C-alpha positions as CSV (number, residue, x, y, z in Angstrom):
1,M,-23.0,-108.8,61.2
2,A,-19.9,-106.9,59.9
3,K,-20.6,-103.7,58.0
4,K,-20.0,-103.7,54.2
5,F,-16.8,-101.8,53.4
6,I,-17.4,-99.1,50.8
7,D,-14.4,-97.8,48.9
8,V,-14.2,-94.0,48.7
9,M,-12.3,-92.3,45.9
10,D,-11.3,-88.7,47.0
11,T,-12.0,-86.5,43.9
12,T,-10.7,-83.4,45.5
13,F,-7.5,-83.0,43.4
14,R,-9.2,-83.6,40.0
15,D,-13.0,-83.3,39.9
16,G,-13.2,-81.1,43.0
17,F,-10.7,-78.6,41.6
18,Q,-12.4,-78.7,38.2
19,S,-16.0,-78.4,39.6
20,V,-15.2,-75.5,41.9
21,F,-12.2,-73.6,40.4
22,G,-12.6,-74.5,36.7
23,A,-9.5,-76.8,37.2
24,R,-7.2,-73.7,37.9
25,V,-5.3,-74.7,41.1
26,L,-1.5,-74.5,41.2
27,M,0.5,-77.5,42.2
28,Q,2.6,-75.8,44.8
29,D,-0.6,-74.6,46.6
30,F,-2.3,-78.0,47.0
31,L,0.5,-80.6,47.5
32,P,0.5,-80.2,51.4
33,A,-3.2,-81.2,51.3
34,V,-2.3,-84.5,49.5
35,E,0.0,-85.3,52.4
36,A,-2.8,-84.5,54.8
37,A,-5.3,-86.7,52.9
38,K,-2.8,-89.6,53.1
39,E,-2.4,-89.1,56.8
40,A,-6.2,-89.1,57.2
41,G,-6.3,-92.6,55.7
42,I,-7.3,-91.8,52.1
43,T,-5.7,-94.4,49.7
44,H,-7.8,-93.8,46.6
45,F,-7.3,-90.5,44.8
46,E,-8.5,-89.1,41.5
47,F,-5.4,-87.2,40.5
48,G,-5.4,-86.3,36.8
49,G,-7.0,-86.5,33.4
50,G,-10.2,-84.9,32.3
51,A,-10.0,-81.1,32.3
52,R,-7.1,-81.3,34.7
53,F,-4.8,-82.2,31.8
54,Q,-5.4,-79.4,29.3
55,S,-6.1,-76.7,32.0
56,L,-2.5,-77.0,33.4
57,Y,-1.1,-75.9,30.0
58,F,-3.9,-73.5,29.2
59,Y,-4.1,-71.6,32.5
60,L,-1.3,-72.6,35.0
61,N,1.9,-72.9,33.0
62,E,2.4,-76.3,34.6
63,D,3.1,-79.8,33.2
64,A,0.4,-82.4,33.9
65,F,2.8,-85.2,33.8
66,D,5.1,-83.5,36.3
67,M,2.0,-82.9,38.6
68,M,1.1,-86.6,38.4
69,D,4.7,-87.6,39.3
70,K,4.7,-85.3,42.3
71,I,1.3,-86.6,43.6
72,R,2.5,-90.2,43.3
73,E,5.6,-89.3,45.3
74,V,3.5,-87.8,48.1
75,A,0.6,-90.3,48.0
76,G,3.0,-93.3,48.1
77,K,3.5,-96.3,45.9
78,D,0.5,-98.3,47.2
79,A,-2.1,-95.6,46.6
80,N,-4.7,-96.2,43.9
81,L,-4.3,-93.1,41.7
82,Q,-7.0,-92.7,39.2
83,T,-7.5,-90.6,36.1
84,L,-10.4,-89.8,33.8
85,S,-10.4,-90.5,30.1
86,R,-13.0,-89.7,27.5
87,G,-12.8,-92.9,25.4
88,V,-11.6,-92.0,21.9
89,N,-11.0,-88.4,23.0
90,T,-8.8,-89.5,26.0
91,V,-8.0,-86.0,27.5
92,M,-8.6,-84.1,24.3
93,L,-11.8,-82.4,23.1
94,D,-11.6,-84.1,19.7
95,T,-11.3,-87.7,18.5
96,G,-7.8,-89.0,18.7
97,S,-6.2,-91.4,16.2
98,R,-5.4,-94.9,17.3
99,E,-1.7,-94.1,17.9
100,L,-2.6,-91.1,20.1
101,I,-5.1,-93.2,22.1
102,D,-2.3,-95.8,22.6
103,L,0.2,-93.1,23.6
104,H,-2.2,-91.7,26.2
105,A,-2.4,-95.1,28.0
106,K,1.4,-95.6,27.7
107,L,2.2,-92.1,29.2
108,F,-0.4,-92.3,32.0
109,K,1.0,-95.6,33.1
110,K,4.5,-94.2,33.0
111,H,3.5,-91.2,35.2
112,G,2.0,-93.0,38.1
113,T,-1.6,-93.9,37.2
114,T,-3.2,-97.1,38.7
115,T,-6.7,-96.9,37.2
116,V,-8.3,-95.2,34.3
117,R,-12.0,-94.4,34.4
118,N,-13.0,-94.5,30.7
119,F,-16.3,-93.2,29.3
120,D,-18.0,-92.2,26.1
121,A,-20.4,-89.3,26.4
122,L,-22.6,-90.7,23.7
123,N,-22.6,-94.2,25.3
124,D,-21.4,-95.5,21.9
125,V,-19.6,-98.7,22.9
126,N,-17.6,-98.7,19.7
127,N,-15.7,-95.7,21.2
128,L,-14.8,-97.7,24.3
129,K,-13.3,-100.8,22.6
130,Y,-9.9,-99.8,21.5
131,S,-9.3,-97.3,24.3
132,G,-10.2,-100.0,26.9
133,E,-7.9,-102.6,25.2
134,R,-4.9,-100.2,25.2
135,I,-5.5,-99.2,28.8
136,T,-5.3,-102.8,29.8
137,A,-2.4,-103.6,27.5
138,H,-0.2,-101.0,29.2
139,G,-0.8,-102.6,32.6
140,L,-3.5,-100.2,33.9
141,K,-6.7,-101.1,35.6
142,H,-9.7,-100.2,33.4
143,E,-12.9,-98.9,34.9
144,V,-15.5,-98.9,32.1
145,V,-18.3,-96.4,32.4
146,V,-22.0,-96.1,31.6
147,T,-22.8,-92.3,31.5
148,I,-26.1,-91.3,33.0
149,M,-28.4,-88.3,33.5
150,D,-32.1,-87.4,33.6
151,L,-33.5,-85.9,30.3
152,P,-35.4,-82.6,30.4
153,P,-39.1,-83.2,31.1
154,G,-41.0,-84.5,28.2
155,C,-38.0,-86.2,26.5
156,V,-38.1,-89.9,26.0
157,G,-36.1,-92.6,24.1
158,A,-32.9,-92.8,26.2
159,H,-31.5,-92.5,29.7
160,D,-33.8,-94.9,31.4
161,V,-33.0,-98.2,33.0
162,A,-33.7,-100.2,29.8
163,F,-31.3,-97.9,27.9
164,Y,-28.5,-98.4,30.4
165,E,-29.1,-102.2,30.4
166,R,-28.7,-102.2,26.6
167,I,-25.4,-100.3,26.9
168,L,-24.1,-102.6,29.6
169,R,-25.0,-105.6,27.5
170,D,-23.2,-104.1,24.5
171,I,-20.1,-103.6,26.7
172,L,-20.2,-107.3,27.8
173,D,-20.9,-108.5,24.3
174,A,-18.0,-106.5,22.9
175,G,-15.6,-108.3,25.1
176,I,-14.0,-105.1,26.4
177,P,-11.6,-105.9,29.2
178,F,-12.4,-104.1,32.5
179,D,-11.7,-104.3,36.2
180,S,-14.6,-102.3,37.5
181,V,-17.8,-100.6,36.3
182,C,-18.9,-97.1,37.1
183,F,-22.2,-95.3,36.5
184,K,-21.2,-91.7,36.0
185,D,-23.6,-88.9,36.5
186,A,-21.6,-85.7,35.8
187,S,-24.7,-83.4,35.9
188,G,-26.1,-84.9,39.1
189,T,-29.5,-85.1,37.6
190,A,-30.3,-88.8,37.7
191,N,-33.1,-89.3,40.2
192,P,-32.5,-91.6,43.2
193,Q,-35.1,-94.2,42.1
194,K,-33.6,-94.6,38.7
195,V,-30.1,-94.9,40.3
196,Y,-31.4,-97.7,42.5
197,E,-33.0,-99.6,39.7
198,S,-30.0,-99.2,37.4
199,I,-27.5,-100.5,40.0
200,K,-29.9,-103.4,40.7
201,M,-30.0,-104.2,37.0
202,A,-26.2,-104.0,36.8
203,R,-25.7,-106.3,39.8
204,R,-27.9,-108.8,38.1
205,L,-26.1,-108.6,34.8
206,L,-22.4,-108.3,35.7
207,P,-20.2,-111.3,36.8
208,E,-20.3,-112.0,40.5
209,G,-17.7,-110.0,42.4
210,T,-17.5,-107.1,39.8
211,H,-16.5,-103.9,41.6
212,L,-19.4,-101.4,40.9
213,R,-19.4,-97.7,41.6
214,L,-21.5,-94.6,41.3
215,H,-20.2,-91.1,40.6
216,T,-22.5,-88.0,41.0
217,H,-22.5,-84.3,41.8
218,E,-24.5,-82.2,44.3
219,T,-25.4,-79.7,41.5
220,A,-29.1,-80.6,41.5
221,G,-29.3,-81.3,45.3
222,V,-29.9,-85.1,45.3
223,S,-26.4,-86.6,45.4
224,V,-26.6,-88.0,49.0
225,A,-30.0,-89.5,48.2
226,C,-28.6,-91.1,45.1
227,Y,-25.6,-92.5,47.0
228,L,-27.9,-94.0,49.6
229,A,-30.0,-95.5,46.9
230,A,-26.9,-96.9,45.2
231,L,-25.6,-98.4,48.4
232,E,-28.9,-100.1,49.1
233,A,-28.8,-101.5,45.5
234,G,-25.3,-102.9,46.0
235,V,-22.5,-100.6,44.9
236,D,-19.0,-101.1,46.2
237,G,-17.6,-97.6,45.9
238,I,-18.6,-94.0,45.7
239,D,-16.8,-90.7,45.0
240,L,-16.5,-87.9,47.6
241,A,-14.6,-84.7,48.0
242,A,-13.2,-82.5,50.8
243,H,-14.2,-79.0,51.8
244,P,-13.9,-76.4,50.4
245,V,-14.2,-78.2,47.0
246,S,-17.2,-80.4,48.0
247,G,-20.9,-79.9,47.7
248,G,-22.5,-77.5,45.2
249,T,-21.1,-78.3,41.8
250,S,-18.8,-81.0,43.2
251,Q,-19.2,-84.3,45.0
252,P,-20.8,-84.5,48.5
253,D,-18.3,-83.9,51.3
254,I,-16.7,-86.9,53.0
255,L,-17.9,-85.7,56.4
256,T,-21.4,-85.3,55.0
257,M,-21.5,-88.9,53.8
258,L,-20.1,-90.2,57.1
259,H,-22.9,-88.4,58.9
260,A,-25.6,-89.7,56.4
261,L,-24.4,-93.3,57.0
262,K,-24.6,-93.2,60.8
263,G,-26.5,-96.3,62.0
264,K,-26.4,-98.0,58.6
265,D,-24.5,-101.1,57.7
266,Y,-21.8,-99.5,55.6
267,D,-18.2,-98.6,56.5
268,L,-16.2,-96.0,54.6
269,G,-13.1,-96.9,56.5
270,L,-12.5,-93.3,57.5
271,D,-12.3,-91.4,60.8
272,A,-14.2,-88.2,60.9
273,E,-11.7,-86.4,63.2
274,K,-8.8,-87.2,60.8
275,I,-10.9,-86.0,57.9
276,L,-11.5,-82.8,59.8
277,K,-7.8,-82.1,60.1
278,Y,-7.3,-82.9,56.4
279,E,-10.1,-80.5,55.4
280,D,-8.5,-77.8,57.6
281,V,-5.2,-78.2,55.8
282,L,-7.0,-78.1,52.4
283,A,-8.9,-75.0,53.3
284,D,-5.7,-73.2,54.3
285,C,-4.1,-74.2,51.0
286,L,-6.9,-72.8,49.0
287,K,-7.8,-69.7,51.2
288,D,-6.4,-67.3,48.6
289,Y,-8.5,-68.7,45.7
290,F,-11.6,-66.8,44.6
291,L,-14.5,-69.1,45.3
292,P,-17.2,-68.6,42.6
293,P,-20.5,-68.3,44.3
294,E,-22.2,-70.6,41.8
295,A,-19.8,-73.4,42.8
296,T,-21.4,-73.6,46.3
297,Q,-25.0,-73.6,45.2
298,V,-27.6,-76.2,44.4
299,S,-29.6,-75.3,41.3
300,P,-33.2,-76.5,40.9
301,I,-33.1,-75.8,37.1
302,I,-30.2,-78.2,36.4
303,P,-32.6,-81.1,35.8
304,F,-34.1,-79.0,33.0
305,S,-30.8,-77.9,31.6
306,P,-28.3,-80.5,32.7
307,M,-25.0,-78.6,33.0
308,P,-22.3,-80.8,34.8
309,G,-20.7,-79.4,37.8
310,G,-17.3,-80.1,36.3
311,A,-18.1,-77.9,33.3
312,L,-20.2,-75.2,35.0
313,T,-17.5,-73.4,36.8
314,A,-15.0,-73.8,33.9
315,N,-17.5,-72.0,31.8
316,T,-18.3,-69.3,34.3
317,Q,-14.6,-68.7,34.8
318,M,-14.2,-68.2,31.1
319,M,-17.3,-65.9,31.0
320,R,-15.7,-63.8,33.8
321,D,-12.5,-63.7,31.9
322,N,-14.4,-62.3,28.9
323,G,-16.6,-59.9,30.9
324,I,-19.9,-61.6,29.9
325,M,-20.9,-63.4,33.1
326,D,-24.3,-61.5,32.9
327,K,-25.2,-63.9,30.0
328,F,-24.8,-67.0,32.1
329,P,-28.5,-67.4,33.2
330,A,-29.7,-67.1,29.6
331,V,-27.2,-69.6,28.4
332,I,-28.2,-72.2,31.0
333,K,-31.8,-71.6,30.1
334,A,-31.0,-72.1,26.4
335,M,-29.3,-75.4,27.1
336,R,-32.6,-77.2,27.5
337,E,-33.5,-76.9,23.8
338,V,-30.0,-77.7,22.7
339,V,-30.1,-81.0,24.7
340,E,-33.6,-81.8,23.4
341,K,-32.5,-81.5,19.7
342,G,-29.0,-82.9,19.9
343,G,-29.6,-86.6,20.2
344,F,-29.5,-87.1,24.0
345,G,-25.8,-87.5,24.4
346,T,-24.9,-87.5,28.2
347,S,-24.1,-84.1,29.5
348,V,-20.5,-84.8,30.3
349,T,-17.3,-83.5,28.6
350,P,-17.0,-83.1,25.7
351,V,-20.7,-83.3,24.9
352,S,-21.6,-81.0,27.8
353,Q,-19.2,-78.4,26.3
354,F,-20.9,-78.9,22.9
355,Y,-24.2,-78.2,24.6
356,F,-22.9,-75.2,26.4
357,Q,-21.2,-73.7,23.3
358,Q,-24.3,-74.1,21.2
359,A,-26.5,-72.6,23.9
360,F,-23.9,-69.8,24.2
361,N,-24.1,-69.2,20.4
362,N,-27.9,-69.2,20.5
363,V,-27.8,-66.5,23.1
364,M,-25.1,-64.4,21.6
365,F,-25.9,-64.7,17.8
366,G,-29.6,-65.7,17.7
367,K,-31.2,-69.1,17.8
368,W,-29.4,-71.6,15.6
369,A,-27.8,-68.7,13.6
370,K,-24.3,-70.1,14.3
371,I,-23.8,-73.9,14.8
372,A,-20.9,-74.5,17.1
373,D,-18.3,-76.8,15.5
374,G,-18.4,-79.5,18.2
375,Y,-22.2,-79.6,18.4
376,G,-22.6,-79.6,14.7
377,K,-20.1,-82.5,14.2
378,M,-21.9,-84.4,17.0
379,V,-25.3,-84.3,15.4
380,L,-23.7,-85.1,12.0
381,G,-22.2,-88.3,13.5
382,Y,-18.5,-87.5,13.5
383,F,-18.0,-88.5,17.1
384,G,-20.1,-91.7,17.0
385,R,-23.8,-92.6,17.2
386,T,-26.0,-90.4,19.4
387,P,-28.5,-92.3,21.7
388,V,-31.4,-91.1,19.5
389,A,-31.5,-89.4,16.1
390,P,-30.9,-85.6,16.4
391,D,-33.5,-83.2,15.2
392,L,-33.5,-83.3,11.3
393,E,-33.7,-79.6,10.9
394,I,-30.7,-79.1,13.2
395,V,-28.8,-81.8,11.2
396,K,-29.6,-79.9,8.0
397,L,-28.4,-76.5,9.5
398,A,-25.2,-78.1,10.8
399,S,-24.4,-79.7,7.4
400,Q,-25.0,-76.3,5.6
401,Q,-23.0,-74.2,8.0
402,L,-20.1,-76.5,8.6
403,G,-19.9,-77.8,5.0
404,L,-20.0,-81.4,6.1
405,E,-22.3,-84.3,5.2
406,P,-23.7,-86.6,7.9
407,T,-21.6,-89.7,8.4
408,S,-22.0,-93.2,10.1
409,K,-18.2,-93.9,9.8
410,D,-16.3,-95.0,12.8
411,A,-14.8,-92.0,14.7
412,M,-11.4,-93.5,15.0
413,D,-11.3,-94.5,11.3
414,L,-12.0,-90.9,10.5
415,A,-9.2,-89.7,12.8
416,D,-6.7,-92.2,11.4
417,L,-7.4,-90.8,7.9
418,D,-6.6,-87.3,9.1
419,P,-2.8,-86.6,8.8
420,K,-3.0,-83.8,11.3
421,K,-3.9,-86.4,14.0
422,S,-0.8,-88.5,13.4
423,I,2.2,-88.7,15.6
424,A,4.4,-87.8,12.6
425,H,2.5,-84.6,12.2
426,F,3.2,-83.5,15.8
427,K,6.8,-84.6,15.5
428,A,7.2,-82.3,12.5
429,I,5.7,-79.4,14.5
430,L,8.1,-80.0,17.4
431,E,11.0,-80.2,14.9
432,D,10.0,-76.9,13.3
433,E,9.9,-75.3,16.7
434,G,13.2,-76.7,17.8
435,L,11.6,-78.7,20.6
436,P,12.6,-82.3,21.8
437,Q,10.4,-85.0,20.2
438,T,9.7,-86.9,23.4
439,D,6.5,-88.9,23.9
440,E,5.3,-86.4,26.4
441,N,5.9,-83.4,24.1
442,I,4.2,-85.2,21.2
443,F,1.1,-85.8,23.4
444,I,1.1,-82.3,24.8
445,A,1.2,-80.9,21.3
446,A,-1.6,-83.2,20.2
447,A,-3.8,-82.5,23.2
448,C,-3.2,-78.8,23.5
449,K,-2.3,-77.6,20.0
450,E,-0.8,-74.1,19.8
451,K,-1.2,-73.6,23.6
452,G,0.8,-76.8,24.2
453,I,3.6,-75.5,22.0
454,S,3.5,-72.1,23.8
455,F,4.0,-74.0,27.1
456,L,6.9,-76.0,25.7
457,K,8.5,-72.8,24.4
458,G,8.2,-71.2,27.8
459,Q,5.6,-68.7,26.6
460,A,2.5,-69.9,28.6
461,K,0.8,-67.5,31.0
462,V,-0.8,-68.1,34.4
463,N,-4.4,-67.2,34.7
464,V,-5.6,-68.0,38.2
465,R,-8.2,-66.0,40.2
466,K,-6.7,-65.3,43.6
467,I,-8.0,-62.8,46.2
468,S,-4.5,-61.4,46.9
469,T,-3.9,-60.5,43.2
470,K,-7.3,-59.2,42.4
471,P,-7.1,-55.5,41.4
472,K,-8.4,-53.3,44.3
473,E,-10.9,-50.7,43.4
474,P,-10.6,-47.3,45.1
475,A,-13.0,-46.6,47.9
476,S,-14.2,-43.4,46.2
477,Q,-13.5,-41.5,43.0
478,P,-12.3,-37.9,43.4
479,E,-14.0,-35.2,41.3
480,P,-12.1,-34.6,38.1
481,S,-10.0,-31.5,37.9
482,Q,-7.5,-30.0,35.5
483,S,-4.7,-31.7,37.4
484,M,-6.4,-35.0,37.6
485,A,-8.9,-35.4,34.7
486,K,-10.7,-38.4,33.4
487,S,-9.2,-39.5,30.1
488,A,-9.9,-42.0,27.3
489,K,-7.9,-43.1,24.2
490,Y,-9.3,-43.3,20.7
491,S,-8.3,-43.9,17.1
492,I,-9.6,-41.3,14.7
493,V,-9.5,-40.7,10.9
494,V,-8.8,-37.1,9.7
495,N,-8.6,-36.4,6.0
496,G,-8.1,-40.1,5.4
497,N,-5.2,-40.3,7.9
498,R,-5.5,-42.4,11.0
499,Y,-4.3,-41.1,14.4
500,N,-4.2,-42.3,18.0
501,V,-5.5,-39.5,20.4
502,E,-6.0,-39.2,24.1
503,V,-9.1,-37.2,25.2
504,A,-9.2,-35.7,28.7
505,E,-11.8,-33.7,30.6
506,G,-11.2,-30.0,30.9
507,F,-10.2,-27.2,28.5
508,D,-6.8,-25.8,27.8
509,A,-7.1,-22.4,26.3
510,S,-3.4,-22.3,25.3
511,I,-3.9,-24.9,22.6
512,T,-4.5,-23.4,19.1
513,S,-6.6,-25.2,16.6
514,I,-5.1,-25.8,13.1
515,A,-7.1,-25.8,10.0
516,P,-6.9,-29.0,7.9
517,A,-4.6,-29.0,4.9
518,S,-6.3,-29.0,1.6
519,Q,-6.5,-32.2,-0.3
520,P,-4.0,-32.8,-3.2
521,A,-5.4,-32.6,-6.7
522,S,-5.2,-36.4,-7.3
523,A,-5.4,-38.8,-4.4
524,P,-4.0,-42.3,-4.5
525,S,-6.3,-45.1,-5.5
526,A,-8.3,-46.9,-2.8
527,N,-6.3,-50.1,-3.3
528,A,-3.0,-48.2,-3.1
529,Q,-4.2,-46.4,0.1
530,A,-5.2,-49.8,1.6
531,A,-1.9,-51.4,0.7
532,A,0.0,-48.4,2.3
533,G,-2.1,-48.6,5.4
534,T,-3.8,-45.3,5.0
535,A,-7.3,-45.3,6.4
536,S,-10.3,-43.9,4.5
537,S,-13.7,-42.9,5.5
538,D,-14.9,-45.4,3.0
539,D,-13.3,-48.3,4.9
540,V,-15.7,-51.0,6.2
541,A,-15.0,-51.9,9.9
542,V,-14.7,-55.5,10.9
543,N,-15.7,-55.8,14.6
544,S,-15.6,-58.6,17.2
545,S,-19.0,-60.3,17.6
546,L,-18.2,-61.2,21.2
547,P,-15.4,-60.8,23.8
548,G,-12.5,-63.2,23.6
549,N,-8.8,-63.5,22.7
550,V,-7.2,-63.1,19.3
551,Y,-6.2,-66.6,18.4
552,K,-5.0,-66.2,14.8
553,I,-4.7,-63.5,12.3
554,L,-5.1,-65.0,8.8
555,L,-4.6,-62.0,6.5
556,K,-2.3,-59.0,6.5
557,Q,-2.6,-55.4,5.4
558,G,-2.8,-55.1,1.7
559,D,-4.2,-58.6,1.1
560,S,-7.2,-59.0,-1.1
561,V,-10.2,-60.6,0.7
562,K,-13.6,-62.0,-0.5
563,K,-16.9,-61.6,1.4
564,G,-17.2,-64.4,3.9
565,E,-13.5,-65.1,4.0
566,A,-12.1,-65.4,7.5
567,I,-9.7,-62.6,8.6
568,V,-9.3,-63.2,12.3
569,V,-9.9,-66.2,14.6
570,L,-11.1,-65.4,18.1
571,E,-11.0,-67.8,21.0
572,A,-13.9,-67.8,23.4
573,M,-15.5,-70.5,25.6
574,K,-13.1,-73.1,24.2
575,M,-14.3,-72.3,20.7
576,E,-12.4,-70.9,17.7
577,I,-14.7,-68.3,16.2
578,E,-13.9,-67.0,12.7
579,V,-14.6,-63.4,12.0
580,A,-15.3,-63.1,8.3
581,A,-15.1,-60.2,5.8
582,P,-18.5,-58.5,5.3
583,V,-17.5,-57.3,1.8
584,D,-15.0,-57.9,-1.0
585,G,-12.0,-55.6,-0.9
586,V,-8.4,-55.1,0.3
587,I,-7.3,-55.2,4.0
588,S,-6.5,-51.6,4.8
589,S,-5.5,-52.3,8.5
590,I,-5.3,-55.0,11.1
591,D,-6.1,-53.4,14.4
592,V,-5.3,-56.2,16.8
593,S,-2.5,-58.6,17.5
594,V,-2.4,-62.3,18.4
595,G,-3.0,-62.9,22.1
596,E,-4.8,-59.6,22.6
597,S,-8.0,-59.6,24.6
598,V,-10.9,-57.9,22.8
599,Q,-14.3,-56.7,23.8
600,N,-17.7,-57.1,22.1
601,D,-17.9,-54.9,19.0
602,Q,-14.2,-54.0,19.2
603,L,-12.5,-53.0,15.9
604,L,-10.4,-55.9,14.5
605,A,-9.7,-54.8,11.0
606,R,-10.7,-52.5,8.1
607,I,-11.5,-53.3,4.5
608,R,-11.3,-51.0,1.5
609,P,-14.2,-52.1,-0.8
């Protein structure tokens, strides 16, 4: 009897890069590996979408559409090039309007896409209807998704076989057009028996001949077992990656799966020797990239705190950027409670990021002291219906802190009512910036906001961790001397005047101290001093609450400010974090600039009460 052919999608150039390098891999570095994959017999590639859209503009100073065009050129016209889309979010982290959802499908078709894998992290089928229709209308193949995971121990009410059957029936009843169905486990936590029973259920429910796939990660250590269970239950396709972006937080390696299937009645249609050559080329392409140790590990706590592989390294890279990697274990541990109380949305982008951001806030600011914007809006219903009702106390806190009422309105209807999510809005921004109003530029601006505009203006920066560019630390530090003293820079206030000084070890006897001048009889008023930028010992410091980058400065020196009013917006962990005035007063100084990196408790501004 002939073996059953199993289609393999090579996720290396999308999910592999995302799961291992936080999506930060430069185009010129990996294109030779695409050619090697083609020569090895790979015909189905995941090549864009997901975090590999925004990340190119955020970290690489590259155009995602240009990347897609170049991969199509190398892979050939007959290759099945697939992207990942988040339903009503497409490749954004927020809900798109209908016209932006349509533009996404139009542009991805234009730039070489064959198939779009389309999911909703809440498994709210209403969020799949319109996006699926537009994908099909633009001539793309639509792979509709049921997102899966295991819940933390003790949680019930969703993410069992009966729940997935209900979602699949809702998809069929909604009349959503699709060419294939995928069960997507981004956290790699679904247990093999549940996978087997879910695929069996789907085979029974779906029309005969429907192409059925499983996607999982090795993060929890059971990916190969899950693929074997899925194959036994009747899947037609699985997702694999190539070394060094396989295993760990990514998909199982192609060679590993070929080995696991020896003696079984399945044929992946690939030759191990050719795959070896491909992986050698890929390893050489990526040899200069810093490989995060957590990307190669299997974590036994992931089933308790389901962090997806594709989000894990993106977050650890950001934590490294901000010098707070030591907080990562505590954040992962805190995720469990956040998932338990958040309504059981599947831990896949954007919901996984909401979980991580809330866990991060719980660690950095205290439990539930600061509700993350995305998490709060999710439990309030602004992204659709969660699988179960979120914890009522958390809903109440989110409503109070975000100033929003819970809603049951359709997420796209809400987006369509928001003028800032219209194509006209982004055209106006492009016009104001003197940029061409092409479809691509409109979508880049919509998906990437200010960072997209920075890219289009040629102001984007490259932030890639490479071994060759990592600063080298000296082997040993010499003892300080008068000719080579340790030094530090400070800002000080003397008699109400602010100075920058540099302090060095050692003592220079030739310097003569000068007594301070006496104060004038009548000093300027506090408000006049503040407006003039003269510091006072009475000033109240406004400090950063965590490391990050200065995203926006909302007020200027001399402005009046009310307690609780935002002065500076920091960006950290894909969040915009407002730093508010602790008192009423006048801004006496702004001590940072936009784009500047700041550390925890660094001075941002001063207020004259």
